[in-house]
A tleap script that builds the chain and sets N, CA, C and O, in Angstrom:
source leaprc.protein.ff14SB
mol = sequence {
  NMET LYS GLU GLY ILE HIE PRO THR VAL TYR
  LYS VAL ASP ALA GLU CYS VAL CYS GLY ALA
  LYS TYR LYS THR PHE SER THR SER ASP LYS
  VAL ARG VAL ASP ILE CYS ALA ALA CYS HIE
  PRO PHE PHE THR GLY GLN GLU LYS ILE ILE
  ASP THR GLU GLY ARG VAL GLU ARG PHE LYS
  ARG ARG TYR ASN MET CLYS
}
set mol.1.N position { -9.248 -32.995 8.558 }
set mol.1.CA position { -8.352 -32.432 7.571 }
set mol.1.C position { -7.204 -33.395 7.310 }
set mol.1.O position { -6.777 -34.147 8.185 }
set mol.2.N position { -6.727 -33.343 6.086 }
set mol.2.CA position { -5.605 -34.208 5.735 }
set mol.2.C position { -4.311 -33.657 6.316 }
set mol.2.O position { -4.109 -32.446 6.395 }
set mol.3.N position { -3.459 -34.557 6.714 }
set mol.3.CA position { -2.167 -34.187 7.283 }
set mol.3.C position { -1.177 -33.868 6.164 }
set mol.3.O position { -1.166 -34.535 5.129 }
set mol.4.N position { -0.340 -32.837 6.377 }
set mol.4.CA position { 0.768 -32.558 5.474 }
set mol.4.C position { 0.432 -31.762 4.228 }
set mol.4.O position { 1.330 -31.529 3.418 }
set mol.5.N position { -0.810 -31.328 4.022 }
set mol.5.CA position { -1.113 -30.581 2.805 }
set mol.5.C position { -1.259 -29.078 3.071 }
set mol.5.O position { -1.344 -28.296 2.124 }
set mol.6.N position { -1.289 -28.670 4.319 }
set mol.6.CA position { -1.484 -27.271 4.648 }
set mol.6.C position { -0.139 -26.568 4.816 }
set mol.6.O position { 0.801 -27.153 5.354 }
set mol.7.N position { -0.041 -25.324 4.362 }
set mol.7.CA position { 1.241 -24.609 4.486 }
set mol.7.C position { 1.509 -24.198 5.932 }
set mol.7.O position { 0.594 -24.111 6.751 }
set mol.8.N position { 2.761 -23.953 6.218 }
set mol.8.CA position { 3.157 -23.483 7.537 }
set mol.8.C position { 2.813 -22.008 7.659 }
set mol.8.O position { 3.075 -21.232 6.740 }
set mol.9.N position { 2.231 -21.616 8.783 }
set mol.9.CA position { 1.859 -20.226 9.010 }
set mol.9.C position { 2.822 -19.634 10.040 }
set mol.9.O position { 3.051 -20.216 11.100 }
set mol.10.N position { 3.382 -18.464 9.706 }
set mol.10.CA position { 4.356 -17.797 10.558 }
set mol.10.C position { 3.759 -16.522 11.149 }
set mol.10.O position { 2.904 -15.888 10.530 }
set mol.11.N position { 4.212 -16.146 12.354 }
set mol.11.CA position { 3.934 -14.822 12.891 }
set mol.11.C position { 5.042 -13.915 12.372 }
set mol.11.O position { 6.217 -14.145 12.657 }
set mol.12.N position { 4.673 -12.877 11.606 }
set mol.12.CA position { 5.679 -12.019 10.977 }
set mol.12.C position { 5.379 -10.549 11.249 }
set mol.12.O position { 4.265 -10.184 11.623 }
set mol.13.N position { 6.393 -9.721 11.055 }
set mol.13.CA position { 6.228 -8.278 11.059 }
set mol.13.C position { 6.183 -7.835 9.600 }
set mol.13.O position { 7.190 -7.916 8.897 }
set mol.14.N position { 5.032 -7.371 9.144 }
set mol.14.CA position { 4.922 -6.827 7.799 }
set mol.14.C position { 5.529 -5.434 7.834 }
set mol.14.O position { 5.134 -4.605 8.655 }
set mol.15.N position { 6.489 -5.168 6.949 }
set mol.15.CA position { 7.205 -3.905 6.967 }
set mol.15.C position { 6.933 -3.132 5.683 }
set mol.15.O position { 7.071 -3.660 4.579 }
set mol.16.N position { 6.545 -1.877 5.848 }
set mol.16.CA position { 6.271 -0.997 4.714 }
set mol.16.C position { 7.546 -0.242 4.358 }
set mol.16.O position { 8.459 -0.141 5.177 }
set mol.17.N position { 7.608 0.288 3.136 }
set mol.17.CA position { 8.781 1.059 2.736 }
set mol.17.C position { 8.888 2.371 3.513 }
set mol.17.O position { 9.967 2.961 3.581 }
set mol.18.N position { 7.778 2.833 4.100 }
set mol.18.CA position { 7.831 4.062 4.913 }
set mol.18.C position { 8.409 3.791 6.296 }
set mol.18.O position { 8.710 4.733 7.028 }
set mol.19.N position { 8.570 2.522 6.668 }
set mol.19.CA position { 9.163 2.170 7.952 }
set mol.19.C position { 8.177 1.633 8.976 }
set mol.19.O position { 8.586 1.157 10.035 }
set mol.20.N position { 6.891 1.702 8.680 }
set mol.20.CA position { 5.884 1.202 9.617 }
set mol.20.C position { 5.928 -0.328 9.647 }
set mol.20.O position { 6.175 -0.974 8.628 }
set mol.21.N position { 5.686 -0.894 10.828 }
set mol.21.CA position { 5.683 -2.351 10.984 }
set mol.21.C position { 4.370 -2.784 11.611 }
set mol.21.O position { 3.854 -2.130 12.519 }
set mol.22.N position { 3.833 -3.897 11.115 }
set mol.22.CA position { 2.580 -4.453 11.616 }
set mol.22.C position { 2.763 -5.938 11.870 }
set mol.22.O position { 3.374 -6.638 11.062 }
set mol.23.N position { 2.243 -6.418 12.974 }
set mol.23.CA position { 2.293 -7.850 13.271 }
set mol.23.C position { 1.121 -8.534 12.576 }
set mol.23.O position { -0.015 -8.064 12.643 }
set mol.24.N position { 1.413 -9.652 11.905 }
set mol.24.CA position { 0.383 -10.384 11.181 }
set mol.24.C position { 0.816 -11.839 11.032 }
set mol.24.O position { 1.883 -12.231 11.504 }
set mol.25.N position { -0.006 -12.617 10.383 }
set mol.25.CA position { 0.295 -14.012 10.081 }
set mol.25.C position { 0.454 -14.166 8.580 }
set mol.25.O position { -0.245 -13.507 7.810 }
set mol.26.N position { 1.369 -15.031 8.156 }
set mol.26.CA position { 1.594 -15.228 6.736 }
set mol.26.C position { 2.204 -16.601 6.498 }
set mol.26.O position { 2.804 -17.195 7.394 }
set mol.27.N position { 2.041 -17.093 5.280 }
set mol.27.CA position { 2.701 -18.339 4.901 }
set mol.27.C position { 4.126 -18.076 4.437 }
set mol.27.O position { 4.891 -19.012 4.207 }
set mol.28.N position { 4.481 -16.806 4.300 }
set mol.28.CA position { 5.839 -16.397 3.959 }
set mol.28.C position { 6.520 -15.923 5.236 }
set mol.28.O position { 5.861 -15.374 6.119 }
set mol.29.N position { 7.823 -16.127 5.345 }
set mol.29.CA position { 8.499 -15.738 6.575 }
set mol.29.C position { 8.874 -14.260 6.617 }
set mol.29.O position { 9.206 -13.753 7.688 }
set mol.30.N position { 8.832 -13.546 5.477 }
set mol.30.CA position { 9.085 -12.107 5.424 }
set mol.30.C position { 8.008 -11.451 4.567 }
set mol.30.O position { 7.633 -11.976 3.518 }
set mol.31.N position { 7.513 -10.297 5.020 }
set mol.31.CA position { 6.500 -9.569 4.265 }
set mol.31.C position { 6.922 -8.109 4.165 }
set mol.31.O position { 7.116 -7.444 5.183 }
set mol.32.N position { 7.065 -7.607 2.928 }
set mol.32.CA position { 7.340 -6.190 2.680 }
set mol.32.C position { 6.251 -5.669 1.759 }
set mol.32.O position { 5.904 -6.311 0.767 }
set mol.33.N position { 5.712 -4.498 2.094 }
set mol.33.CA position { 4.661 -3.898 1.276 }
set mol.33.C position { 5.110 -2.517 0.815 }
set mol.33.O position { 5.956 -1.885 1.447 }
set mol.34.N position { 4.530 -2.054 -0.302 }
set mol.34.CA position { 4.887 -0.757 -0.859 }
set mol.34.C position { 4.123 0.383 -0.209 }
set mol.34.O position { 4.627 1.503 -0.130 }
set mol.35.N position { 2.917 0.111 0.257 }
set mol.35.CA position { 2.084 1.170 0.814 }
set mol.35.C position { 1.231 0.576 1.926 }
set mol.35.O position { 0.781 -0.566 1.834 }
set mol.36.N position { 1.013 1.360 2.976 }
set mol.36.CA position { 0.250 0.881 4.128 }
set mol.36.C position { -0.697 1.982 4.601 }
set mol.36.O position { -0.784 3.035 3.970 }
set mol.37.N position { -1.396 1.751 5.688 }
set mol.37.CA position { -2.340 2.724 6.220 }
set mol.37.C position { -1.637 3.980 6.725 }
set mol.37.O position { -2.253 5.043 6.792 }
set mol.38.N position { -0.364 3.876 7.078 }
set mol.38.CA position { 0.365 5.036 7.577 }
set mol.38.C position { 0.796 5.977 6.460 }
set mol.38.O position { 1.023 7.160 6.715 }
set mol.39.N position { 0.917 5.482 5.225 }
set mol.39.CA position { 1.398 6.345 4.140 }
set mol.39.C position { 0.446 6.397 2.948 }
set mol.39.O position { 0.752 7.080 1.970 }
set mol.40.N position { -0.684 5.712 2.986 }
set mol.40.CA position { -1.630 5.727 1.872 }
set mol.40.C position { -2.339 7.081 1.820 }
set mol.40.O position { -2.775 7.581 2.857 }
set mol.41.N position { -2.464 7.685 0.634 }
set mol.41.CA position { -3.084 9.014 0.525 }
set mol.41.C position { -4.519 9.069 1.047 }
set mol.41.O position { -4.936 10.116 1.543 }
set mol.42.N position { -5.270 8.008 0.956 }
set mol.42.CA position { -6.649 8.014 1.446 }
set mol.42.C position { -6.694 8.223 2.956 }
set mol.42.O position { -7.559 8.943 3.456 }
set mol.43.N position { -5.776 7.601 3.682 }
set mol.43.CA position { -5.765 7.698 5.136 }
set mol.43.C position { -5.026 8.933 5.645 }
set mol.43.O position { -5.355 9.453 6.712 }
set mol.44.N position { -4.027 9.411 4.893 }
set mol.44.CA position { -3.246 10.560 5.347 }
set mol.44.C position { -3.850 11.887 4.916 }
set mol.44.O position { -3.562 12.921 5.519 }
set mol.45.N position { -4.683 11.874 3.882 }
set mol.45.CA position { -5.277 13.105 3.380 }
set mol.45.C position { -4.372 13.865 2.435 }
set mol.45.O position { -4.740 14.943 1.967 }
set mol.46.N position { -3.204 13.333 2.143 }
set mol.46.CA position { -2.291 13.973 1.199 }
set mol.46.C position { -2.602 13.467 -0.194 }
set mol.46.O position { -2.818 12.273 -0.400 }
set mol.47.N position { -2.622 14.382 -1.145 }
set mol.47.CA position { -2.973 14.032 -2.513 }
set mol.47.C position { -1.713 13.704 -3.295 }
set mol.47.O position { -0.763 14.487 -3.321 }
set mol.48.N position { -1.712 12.544 -3.929 }
set mol.48.CA position { -0.611 12.155 -4.803 }
set mol.48.C position { -1.196 11.963 -6.197 }
set mol.48.O position { -2.042 11.093 -6.406 }
set mol.49.N position { -0.749 12.769 -7.142 }
set mol.49.CA position { -1.220 12.631 -8.510 }
set mol.49.C position { -0.015 12.354 -9.392 }
set mol.49.O position { 0.945 13.124 -9.419 }
set mol.50.N position { -0.080 11.255 -10.102 }
set mol.50.CA position { 0.973 10.925 -11.053 }
set mol.50.C position { 0.400 11.199 -12.433 }
set mol.50.O position { -0.473 10.471 -12.907 }
set mol.51.N position { 0.891 12.248 -13.074 }
set mol.51.CA position { 0.347 12.696 -14.344 }
set mol.51.C position { 1.484 12.837 -15.336 }
set mol.51.O position { 2.301 13.750 -15.216 }
set mol.52.N position { 1.548 11.953 -16.305 }
set mol.52.CA position { 2.635 12.007 -17.275 }
set mol.52.C position { 2.228 12.703 -18.564 }
set mol.52.O position { 3.095 13.130 -19.327 }
set mol.53.N position { 0.942 12.828 -18.824 }
set mol.53.CA position { 0.505 13.416 -20.090 }
set mol.53.C position { -0.185 14.757 -19.923 }
set mol.53.O position { -0.743 15.271 -20.892 }
set mol.54.N position { -0.171 15.341 -18.741 }
set mol.54.CA position { -0.767 16.644 -18.536 }
set mol.54.C position { -2.285 16.640 -18.456 }
set mol.54.O position { -2.909 17.689 -18.618 }
set mol.55.N position { -2.876 15.514 -18.216 }
set mol.55.CA position { -4.336 15.421 -18.172 }
set mol.55.C position { -4.935 16.180 -17.008 }
set mol.55.O position { -5.977 16.820 -17.151 }
set mol.56.N position { -4.286 16.116 -15.859 }
set mol.56.CA position { -4.800 16.811 -14.676 }
set mol.56.C position { -4.741 18.315 -14.896 }
set mol.56.O position { -5.703 19.021 -14.595 }
set mol.57.N position { -3.631 18.811 -15.413 }
set mol.57.CA position { -3.502 20.244 -15.686 }
set mol.57.C position { -4.545 20.702 -16.701 }
set mol.57.O position { -5.147 21.762 -16.527 }
set mol.58.N position { -4.765 19.922 -17.757 }
set mol.58.CA position { -5.790 20.275 -18.742 }
set mol.58.C position { -7.170 20.328 -18.114 }
set mol.58.O position { -7.954 21.225 -18.425 }
set mol.59.N position { -7.485 19.377 -17.228 }
set mol.59.CA position { -8.778 19.353 -16.536 }
set mol.59.C position { -8.934 20.584 -15.648 }
set mol.59.O position { -9.988 21.220 -15.642 }
set mol.60.N position { -7.890 20.914 -14.905 }
set mol.60.CA position { -7.944 22.078 -14.019 }
set mol.60.C position { -8.093 23.369 -14.811 }
set mol.60.O position { -8.850 24.254 -14.411 }
set mol.61.N position { -7.379 23.492 -15.937 }
set mol.61.CA position { -7.502 24.677 -16.787 }
set mol.61.C position { -8.905 24.796 -17.370 }
set mol.61.O position { -9.484 25.881 -17.406 }
set mol.62.N position { -9.440 23.676 -17.823 }
set mol.62.CA position { -10.743 23.678 -18.470 }
set mol.62.C position { -11.847 24.124 -17.520 }
set mol.62.O position { -12.766 24.837 -17.923 }
set mol.63.N position { -11.760 23.710 -16.268 }
set mol.63.CA position { -12.824 24.002 -15.305 }
set mol.63.C position { -12.402 25.055 -14.271 }
set mol.63.O position { -13.029 25.178 -13.219 }
set mol.64.N position { -11.355 25.803 -14.566 }
set mol.64.CA position { -10.865 26.896 -13.711 }
set mol.64.C position { -10.686 26.461 -12.262 }
set mol.64.O position { -11.134 27.143 -11.340 }
set mol.65.N position { -10.041 25.345 -12.072 }
set mol.65.CA position { -9.760 24.862 -10.716 }
set mol.65.C position { -8.343 25.280 -10.355 }
set mol.65.O position { -7.479 25.381 -11.225 }
set mol.66.N position { -8.110 25.521 -9.082 }
set mol.66.CA position { -6.762 25.931 -8.656 }
set mol.66.C position { -6.059 24.808 -7.963 }
set mol.66.O position { -4.916 24.966 -7.535 }
savepdb mol mol.pdb
quit
């Protein structure tokens, strides 16, 4: 490998906005993420629906879902 062309790799704590921290490697010295395994709806089982035009409500009404 050529000398001097590879970036420096740091051991960092990746920090989520929910407060969870994970140890990882990165070429950046600080890592902040918006969503992680501790707060992602797929892993937590909590449903987050962002509906600005009422599409979800219309779907639920149409198919009699509660």
